[in-house]
MIMI-205414 format. One line per 10 residues: number of its first residue (from 1); their letters; for each residue x, y, z of N, C-alpha, C. Coordinates in steps of 0.1 Angstrom, whole numbers. Each point is the difference from the previous one (the first is absolute). Layout:
# residues N
NUM> A> X Y Z X Y Z X Y Z | ...;
END
This chain:
# residues 82
1> XXXXXXXXXX> 135 998 -224 6 -12 8 15 -2 -8 | 7 -1 10 13 -4 -6 9 -11 4 | 6 -7 -9 5 -14 5 12 2 6 | 7 -4 6 13 1 6 7 -15 3 | 13 0 -3 7 -9 3 6 -4 14 | 4 -10 3 3 0 19 7 12 4 | 12 3 -8 11 14 3 -7 11 -1 | -8 6 -9 -8 12 1 -12 -2 10 | -6 -11 1 -11 -1 11 9 6 13 | 11 -8 4 8 7 11 5 13 1;
11> XXXXXXXXXX> 1 5 -10 5 14 1 -13 9 0 | -11 -2 -5 -14 9 1 -2 -3 14 | 0 -9 4 -6 -2 16 10 8 8 | 14 6 -3 8 7 11 -5 14 -6 | -6 2 -8 -2 15 -5 -16 3 11 | -2 14 3 -9 5 7 -14 1 -9 | -1 5 -11 -8 -2 -8 4 1 -14 | 0 -13 -4 4 -9 -12 -13 4 -8 | -10 0 -3 -11 8 -7 3 11 -5 | 2 11 11 0 12 -5 18 2 -8;
21> XXXXXXXXXX> 7 -7 2 14 1 -6 -3 -4 -16 | -9 -10 -2 -2 -5 -14 -10 10 -3 | -5 8 4 -11 7 -7 6 13 -6 | 11 5 8 11 10 0 9 -3 -17 | 6 -12 4 7 -7 -12 -9 1 -13 | -11 -2 0 -7 -2 -11 -5 12 -7 | -2 13 15 -3 12 -7 13 7 -7 | 11 -3 5 14 6 0 2 -6 -16 | -6 -12 -7 2 -2 -14 -11 6 -9 | -9 4 6 -11 3 -8 1 18 -2;
31> XXXXXXXXXX> 10 3 11 2 15 -2 11 1 -15 | 8 -7 1 8 1 -9 -5 -5 -14 | -13 -4 -1 -7 -2 -14 -7 8 -3 | -6 7 8 -13 12 -2 3 11 9 | -7 11 -1 -2 10 8 -10 -2 7 | 4 -2 12 -8 -5 9 -5 12 10 | -8 8 6 -4 11 6 5 -5 13 | 7 7 6 5 -3 16 -4 17 7 | -5 -4 15 -5 11 8 8 0 13 | 1 10 4 11 4 13 -10 6 9;
41> XXXXXXXXXX> 0 -8 14 -10 4 12 11 1 8 | -1 13 11 6 2 15 -11 -7 11 | 6 -4 9 -6 -1 13 -4 16 4 | -11 3 9 -1 11 6 7 3 12 | 1 -13 5 5 -3 15 15 1 2 | 4 -13 -12 16 -3 6 9 5 -14 | -5 8 -9 4 3 -15 6 -11 -7 | -5 -14 1 5 -10 -8 -3 5 -14 | 8 -7 -10 -4 1 -12 -7 -12 -7 | -7 -1 -7 -6 -14 -7 1 1 -14;
51> XXXXXXXXXX> 2 -4 -7 1 -2 -15 -7 -10 -5 | -13 0 -7 -8 -10 -2 -6 0 -14 | -3 -12 -7 -8 2 -14 -13 3 2 | -8 2 13 -14 0 5 -2 13 6 | -11 3 -7 -6 14 6 -5 -2 14 | 5 8 10 -4 -1 13 -9 10 4 | -12 -1 10 -5 11 6 -3 -3 15 | 7 9 5 4 1 16 1 -14 7 | 9 -5 -7 4 -14 6 5 1 16 | -3 -6 10 7 1 12 11 -7 -1;
61> XXXXXXXXXX> 12 6 5 14 -9 0 -5 -11 7 | -6 -3 12 -1 -10 8 -8 -10 -7 | -3 2 -14 -10 -13 -6 8 -7 -5 | -4 -17 1 2 -12 -5 6 2 -16 | -10 6 -7 -4 1 -15 16 6 -3 | 6 4 7 16 8 -4 8 -11 1 | -2 -13 5 12 -12 -1 10 5 10 | 11 -4 -7 14 5 8 1 18 4 | -7 10 -7 1 10 2 -10 4 15 | -9 -12 4 -7 9 12 11 -1 14;
71> XXXXXXXXXX> -8 12 6 9 3 12 -10 -1 8 | -3 -6 11 -13 -3 8 3 11 12 | 12 8 -1 1 10 13 -1 17 -6 | -2 -1 -11 -2 11 -8 -15 2 -3 | -2 12 6 -17 5 -2 -3 9 -12 | 11 2 -7 -4 10 -12 -5 -8 -15 | -3 10 -7 -5 -8 -13 7 6 -13 | 1 -8 -10 7 2 -17 -7 11 -5 | 6 12 -1 -7 6 -10 11 3 -14 | -6 3 -12 5 0 -10 10 10 1;
81> XX> 12 2 -5 12 9 -4 0 4 -18 | -5 -10 -4 2 6 -16 -11 -7 -8;
END
């Protein structure tokens, strides 16, 4: 849970994925503190690249689990490239 002042609340309301942005900021801070393993995946249909700290196993590009990376119009799957 995050407590926001009225000004920061208004800013957050205008963002499409405030929770995802907060998670990215926290993970970015963590990367600088310790060596965190990252994985790279490519979509089999549209060649979109995805970098994550979680190992994925044939995740559809259209799944809501990907949050802001989801593409409902894509029928591909993310496969590991490294």
